[in-house]
N, C-alpha and C positions, 0 to 999 in steps of 0.2 A: 189361188195364189197368183200374184203378179210379180214378174221380174222387171224391175224398173232401173234403167240405166240413164245417167246424166250424159247428154251428148253436146250440150251447149253451155257456155260459161255463165256464171252467176253475176259477173261484173257488169254493172250498169243496169241491172234489172230492178224492177220495183221492189221495195222492201218486203211486201207481202209474199212475193214470189221467192225471194231469197230465204225468208223464214220458212216457207212451205217446203222448199227443197231440203233445208237443214233438218226440219222436223221428220222428213222421210229418211234422213240419214245420208243424204247426198251432199258432198262437199267438194268433190273433185270431178273433173270431166273423166268419163270412162268408168266411174264407180258404179257398182251394181248392188242393189238390195232386193231382197225377196220379202214381200208383204202379203198379209192375209187379204182376202177379197171381202170388203165391206163398204158401206156407203161413205164412211169418213175417208178411207183411202181413195175411193173413186173421186171424191171431191177434190182431194189434194192433187191427184194426178191431173184432173181437168184444169186446175189452176195453172199448172206448169207444163201442160201438154206439148207446147211448142219447144220445150227444152229437154224432153225426155223421150226415150224409146221404151215402150211397154210390151212385154211378152206375157201372155196368159199361159200359166202352166197347169 
C-alpha cells in the first residue's frame, strides 16, 4: 500500500501530469490517498514524483 500526498500545485504543469494526479484522486494540495501497490500505480507515481510525497505502508 502507498500513501500518496500532493505537496505541489497542479497549476502550470503538463497536461499528462495533471491527468495523472487526478486519476490518482489528487486534486488539492495536502490531499492524501491510499493506493494498492502494483505496476500501474508505480508508473503513475513516477510520472508525478516531483509533486507528491509517498509513504509505503
